[in-house]
C-alpha positions as CSV (number, residue, x, y, z in Angstrom):
1,M,78.7,-131.5,-39.4
2,T,76.6,-134.6,-38.6
3,R,77.4,-137.4,-41.1
4,P,74.3,-138.8,-42.8
5,K,73.6,-142.5,-42.8
6,Q,72.7,-142.7,-46.5
7,M,74.3,-141.2,-49.6
8,K,73.7,-140.9,-53.3
9,A,76.0,-143.2,-55.4
10,A,76.3,-144.5,-58.9
11,Y,76.7,-148.3,-58.8
12,I,76.2,-151.6,-60.5
13,K,75.0,-155.0,-59.3
14,A,76.7,-156.9,-62.1
15,T,79.2,-156.1,-64.8
16,G,77.8,-155.3,-68.3
17,G,76.5,-152.5,-70.4
18,V,75.8,-148.8,-69.5
19,G,72.2,-149.9,-68.7
20,N,73.5,-151.6,-65.6
21,I,74.5,-148.3,-63.9
22,R,72.0,-147.3,-61.2
23,V,71.9,-144.1,-59.1
24,G,70.4,-144.4,-55.7
25,D,70.9,-144.5,-52.0
26,L,73.6,-146.6,-50.3
27,P,74.8,-146.6,-46.7
28,V,77.6,-144.2,-46.0
29,P,80.6,-146.5,-45.5
30,E,82.6,-146.6,-42.3
31,P,86.4,-146.3,-42.7
32,G,88.4,-149.2,-41.5
33,A,91.4,-148.8,-39.3
34,T,93.8,-147.9,-42.2
35,E,91.2,-146.0,-44.3
36,V,89.9,-142.4,-44.6
37,L,86.4,-141.3,-45.4
38,I,86.3,-138.6,-48.0
39,R,83.5,-136.3,-49.2
40,M,83.7,-136.4,-53.0
41,E,84.1,-133.0,-54.7
42,A,85.2,-134.0,-58.2
43,S,85.8,-137.2,-60.2
44,E,86.0,-138.0,-63.9
45,V,85.4,-140.8,-66.4
46,N,88.2,-142.6,-68.2
47,H,88.4,-145.7,-70.4
48,V,89.5,-147.9,-67.5
49,D,86.2,-147.1,-65.8
50,L,84.4,-148.5,-68.9
51,F,86.6,-151.7,-68.8
52,V,85.9,-152.4,-65.1
53,R,82.1,-151.7,-65.4
54,S,81.8,-153.9,-68.5
55,G,83.9,-156.7,-67.2
56,A,86.5,-156.4,-69.9
57,F,89.2,-155.8,-67.2
58,P,88.7,-158.6,-64.7
59,T,89.2,-157.4,-61.1
60,A,87.8,-158.2,-57.7
61,L,84.4,-156.4,-57.2
62,T,81.9,-156.5,-54.3
63,F,78.4,-155.7,-55.3
64,P,76.7,-153.3,-55.2
65,F,79.9,-151.9,-56.7
66,V,80.3,-148.1,-56.8
67,I,81.9,-147.2,-60.1
68,G,84.6,-144.6,-60.7
69,R,88.3,-144.4,-60.1
70,D,89.6,-140.8,-59.5
71,L,88.7,-138.7,-56.5
72,V,89.3,-135.2,-55.1
73,G,87.6,-134.3,-51.9
74,T,87.8,-133.5,-48.2
75,V,88.5,-135.9,-45.3
76,V,85.5,-136.3,-43.0
77,S,86.7,-139.2,-40.9
78,V,89.8,-141.3,-40.4
79,G,90.5,-144.8,-39.2
80,E,91.9,-145.4,-35.8
81,A,95.4,-146.4,-37.1
82,I,95.7,-143.2,-39.3
83,D,98.1,-140.4,-38.2
84,E,98.9,-138.7,-41.5
85,F,95.5,-137.3,-42.3
86,R,93.1,-135.1,-40.3
87,V,89.5,-134.2,-40.7
88,G,89.3,-131.2,-43.2
89,D,92.3,-132.2,-45.2
90,R,91.9,-131.8,-49.0
91,V,93.1,-135.0,-50.7
92,W,93.0,-137.0,-53.9
93,S,93.3,-140.6,-55.1
94,N,93.6,-142.2,-58.5
95,S,93.4,-145.8,-57.5
96,L,89.9,-146.6,-56.5
97,G,87.2,-148.7,-58.2
98,H,89.1,-151.9,-58.7
99,G,91.1,-154.6,-56.8
100,S,88.3,-154.9,-54.1
101,R,88.2,-151.1,-53.6
102,Q,84.8,-149.4,-54.1
103,G,84.8,-146.5,-56.5
104,S,84.5,-142.7,-56.4
105,F,81.1,-142.0,-57.8
106,A,79.4,-141.4,-54.5
107,E,78.9,-138.5,-52.1
108,F,81.2,-140.3,-49.5
109,V,84.1,-142.6,-50.4
110,T,86.4,-144.8,-48.3
111,A,90.0,-145.1,-49.5
112,P,93.1,-146.9,-48.1
113,A,95.3,-144.2,-46.6
114,D,98.4,-145.4,-48.6
115,R,96.5,-144.6,-51.8
116,V,95.5,-141.1,-50.7
117,Y,97.6,-137.9,-51.1
118,R,97.2,-134.3,-50.0
119,L,96.0,-131.8,-52.6
120,P,98.4,-128.8,-53.0
121,E,97.1,-125.6,-51.6
122,G,95.0,-123.5,-53.9
123,I,94.2,-126.2,-56.5
124,D,90.6,-126.4,-57.6
125,P,89.2,-130.0,-57.3
126,A,87.6,-129.6,-60.8
127,E,91.1,-128.8,-62.2
128,A,92.9,-131.7,-60.5
129,A,90.5,-134.6,-61.0
130,P,90.8,-134.7,-64.8
131,V,94.6,-135.1,-64.7
132,L,95.1,-137.6,-61.9
133,H,94.8,-140.9,-63.9
134,S,96.6,-139.6,-67.0
135,A,99.5,-138.1,-65.0
136,G,99.9,-141.3,-63.0
137,T,100.0,-143.3,-66.2
138,A,102.5,-141.0,-67.7
139,H,104.8,-141.1,-64.7
140,I,104.8,-144.9,-64.4
141,G,105.4,-145.3,-68.1
142,L,108.2,-142.8,-68.3
143,V,110.0,-143.4,-65.0
144,R,109.5,-147.1,-64.1
145,E,109.1,-148.6,-67.6
146,A,111.0,-146.4,-70.1
147,R,113.5,-145.0,-67.6
148,L,113.5,-141.8,-69.6
149,R,116.7,-139.7,-69.2
150,P,117.3,-136.0,-69.8
151,G,118.3,-135.3,-73.4
152,E,116.7,-138.4,-74.8
153,I,114.2,-138.2,-77.7
154,I,110.7,-139.4,-77.1
155,V,108.0,-139.7,-79.7
156,V,104.4,-139.4,-78.3
157,G,102.4,-140.7,-81.2
158,S,99.0,-139.4,-80.1
159,A,99.5,-136.4,-77.9
160,S,96.1,-134.7,-78.2
161,G,94.3,-136.8,-75.6
162,A,94.6,-136.7,-71.8
163,V,97.3,-139.4,-71.4
164,G,99.2,-138.1,-74.4
165,T,99.1,-134.6,-73.0
166,A,100.4,-135.8,-69.7
167,I,103.2,-137.7,-71.3
168,V,104.3,-134.6,-73.1
169,E,104.1,-132.5,-70.0
170,L,106.1,-134.9,-67.8
171,A,108.7,-135.8,-70.5
172,A,109.4,-132.1,-71.1
173,T,109.7,-131.6,-67.3
174,M,112.2,-134.5,-67.2
175,G,114.4,-132.8,-69.8
176,A,113.6,-134.9,-72.8
177,R,113.2,-133.7,-76.4
178,V,109.6,-134.3,-77.3
179,I,108.3,-135.1,-80.8
180,A,104.5,-135.2,-80.7
181,G,101.8,-136.3,-83.1
182,A,98.7,-134.1,-82.8
183,S,95.3,-134.3,-84.3
184,T,94.3,-131.5,-86.6
185,G,93.6,-128.3,-84.6
186,D,95.5,-129.5,-81.6
187,E,98.9,-128.4,-82.7
188,A,99.0,-125.3,-80.5
189,W,97.7,-127.1,-77.4
190,V,100.3,-129.8,-77.7
191,A,103.1,-127.3,-78.2
192,E,102.0,-125.3,-75.2
193,R,102.2,-128.5,-73.1
194,G,105.9,-128.8,-73.9
195,A,106.4,-130.5,-77.2
196,D,109.5,-129.4,-79.1
197,I,108.3,-130.6,-82.5
198,V,104.6,-131.1,-83.4
199,I,103.6,-133.2,-86.4
200,D,100.2,-133.9,-87.8
201,K,99.6,-137.5,-86.8
202,H,97.4,-138.1,-89.8
203,A,100.0,-136.8,-92.3
204,A,100.9,-139.4,-95.0
205,D,104.6,-138.7,-94.3
206,F,104.4,-138.7,-90.5
207,Y,107.1,-141.4,-90.0
208,D,109.3,-139.6,-92.6
209,Q,109.0,-136.4,-90.6
210,V,109.9,-138.2,-87.4
211,G,112.9,-139.7,-89.1
212,R,114.1,-136.3,-90.2
213,A,113.5,-134.8,-86.7
214,A,115.5,-137.6,-85.1
215,P,118.2,-138.7,-87.5
216,D,120.1,-140.6,-84.8
217,G,117.1,-142.5,-83.8
218,V,114.3,-142.3,-81.2
219,D,115.0,-143.4,-77.6
220,V,111.4,-143.9,-76.4
221,W,108.3,-144.4,-78.6
222,W,104.9,-144.2,-76.9
223,D,101.5,-144.0,-78.6
224,P,98.9,-144.0,-75.8
225,N,96.1,-144.6,-78.3
226,G,97.5,-148.0,-79.2
227,D,98.1,-147.1,-82.8
228,D,101.3,-149.1,-82.9
229,D,102.6,-149.8,-86.4
230,F,105.9,-151.6,-85.5
231,D,106.9,-152.0,-89.2
232,K,107.1,-148.2,-89.4
233,T,108.3,-147.3,-85.9
234,V,111.0,-149.9,-85.2
235,P,113.3,-148.7,-88.1
236,L,113.3,-145.3,-86.5
237,L,114.4,-146.5,-83.1
238,A,117.9,-145.8,-81.6
239,H,120.1,-148.5,-80.1
240,G,118.6,-149.4,-76.7
241,A,115.3,-147.8,-77.4
242,R,112.1,-148.6,-75.5
243,V,108.6,-148.8,-76.9
244,V,105.8,-148.4,-74.4
245,V,102.3,-150.0,-75.0
246,I,99.2,-149.4,-72.8
247,A,96.3,-149.7,-75.2
248,G,94.8,-151.9,-77.9
249,M,93.4,-154.8,-76.0
250,Q,92.1,-156.4,-79.2
251,S,95.2,-155.5,-81.3
252,S,97.7,-158.0,-82.7
253,P,100.2,-156.0,-84.7
254,K,103.0,-157.5,-86.7
255,V,106.3,-157.1,-84.8
256,P,109.7,-157.2,-86.7
257,I,111.5,-159.2,-84.0
258,G,114.9,-159.1,-85.9
259,Q,115.0,-155.4,-86.0
260,I,114.1,-155.1,-82.3
261,Y,116.7,-157.4,-80.8
262,T,119.5,-156.2,-83.1
263,R,118.9,-152.7,-81.7
264,D,118.8,-154.0,-78.1
265,A,115.3,-152.4,-78.1
266,S,112.4,-153.5,-75.9
267,V,108.7,-153.4,-75.9
268,L,107.2,-152.6,-72.5
269,G,103.6,-153.0,-71.6
270,F,101.9,-152.1,-68.3
271,A,98.4,-151.3,-66.9
272,I,98.2,-148.7,-64.2
273,S,95.6,-150.8,-62.4
274,N,98.4,-153.2,-61.6
275,A,100.6,-150.5,-60.1
276,S,101.7,-151.0,-56.5
277,A,100.9,-148.5,-53.7
278,S,104.6,-147.5,-53.7
279,D,104.5,-146.9,-57.5
280,L,101.5,-144.7,-57.1
281,A,103.0,-142.8,-54.1
282,E,106.1,-142.0,-56.1
283,A,104.0,-140.8,-59.0
284,A,101.9,-138.7,-56.6
285,Q,105.0,-136.8,-55.5
286,A,105.6,-135.7,-59.1
287,I,102.0,-135.1,-59.8
288,N,101.7,-132.8,-56.7
289,H,104.8,-130.9,-57.7
290,M,103.5,-130.3,-61.2
291,L,100.0,-129.4,-59.9
292,A,101.5,-126.8,-57.6
293,A,103.5,-125.4,-60.5
294,R,100.4,-125.4,-62.7
295,R,102.2,-127.7,-65.2
296,L,99.4,-130.2,-65.5
297,K,96.3,-129.2,-67.5
298,A,93.4,-131.0,-69.0
299,R,90.7,-129.9,-71.4
300,I,87.1,-130.5,-70.2
301,G,84.9,-132.0,-72.9
302,A,81.8,-132.3,-70.7
303,S,80.6,-132.1,-67.1
304,F,78.0,-134.3,-65.5
305,H,76.5,-134.6,-62.0
306,L,76.6,-137.9,-60.1
307,A,73.0,-138.6,-61.1
308,E,74.1,-138.5,-64.7
309,A,76.8,-141.2,-64.4
310,A,75.3,-143.5,-67.0
311,E,75.1,-140.7,-69.6
312,A,78.8,-139.8,-68.9
313,H,79.8,-143.5,-69.5
314,R,77.6,-143.5,-72.6
315,M,79.3,-140.4,-74.0
316,L,82.8,-141.7,-73.5
317,E,81.9,-145.1,-75.0
318,A,80.5,-143.4,-78.1
319,G,83.7,-141.5,-78.6
320,G,84.3,-138.1,-80.1
321,V,84.6,-136.3,-76.8
322,R,87.3,-133.5,-77.1
323,G,88.6,-133.5,-73.5
324,R,88.0,-135.2,-70.2
325,I,84.5,-135.9,-68.8
326,L,84.2,-134.4,-65.3
327,I,81.9,-135.7,-62.6
328,L,80.6,-133.4,-59.9
329,P,78.5,-134.4,-56.9
C-alpha cells in the first residue's frame, strides 16, 4: 500500500481546555532509526491524557502535539536500526503522548521500538486498547512498588474502575488474597475479575468489614481513586505493610506517622508516566501473557471516532462514565 503524505490527527497547539483540541490534517511522520511507524487501529482516553492536555502534568511537548497515550495497530514502516519488528506486525504501546513523544490520536503514529510490544495472536485491538494503561499501572504498583507476594492480603479500595479492575486481576494471578471495595451494582463484575471478598465501598462499616476479613492485618492497601483515609486504613495494616498511592493530586490527607513507622509500614507513590522503558517492558510481558489467557478485560463506556476526540475528552472530564472510552480511527 502507498503511504499517504497527510493524515487525520487530533492535536493541540497549546495546553489548556478541551476547546484547544483540533482535528485536521498533519504530515504522516517518518520513523527515526530506532522507531516504528504504526497505523492506529484502536486507542482510548484516560485521566493522564486529560492531565497532559491541560498542562496539569508538566511534560516535554512539541507543538502541534498529537494527544493520546495508548495504541494498538499494525506496523507499516520501520527505522533502519530496527530488527525486531517487520511490516505487518500487530503491536501495541502504552507510553506515548508525553516525554517528547507524540501521541496516539492519529491515523499514523511513530513510536520508539523499545516502547512497542507485539500483540498476541487473535486479540482484537478494541479489546486490548482499553486495558493497556491500567494493566501497566497495576503491574508497576504491585511488582516494583508493593513487591506483592503469594498469599499476602491486598485491599483494593476502589475496584470498579479500570485501574482497580486491573489491580484485582493481576493480584489474583500473583496468588494474593484480594479484598475489593466495589460500587453498588459492580459486585459481580469485581468478583468475576478475581476478588476473594467484595465489600460495598460506600458501606458505613467498610473498614470494620475489612478488619474482620483480615484479622491479622492487611499487607498491601491500594485505592486507585485516591480516596485515602489514613486514619482508618493504617490501624488495619499488618507489620511491614505497603500503601500505594497514585491519585489525588490536590489531596492532603492527615497521616498518622507514629502508627506507620511502628508497623514498619511504608507509603509508596508513583506515576506510570515516569516509568522507564525497562519497567514497561517487564510489565508488557505480564500484560501479553494475561491478554493471551483472556484474563484482562475492560468495560467499554463509550466509543468515539478520531474526529470526536474533543467530545471524548469532555465526557471523561465530566465524569460518570461507566467503563473505558474507546477511540477508533
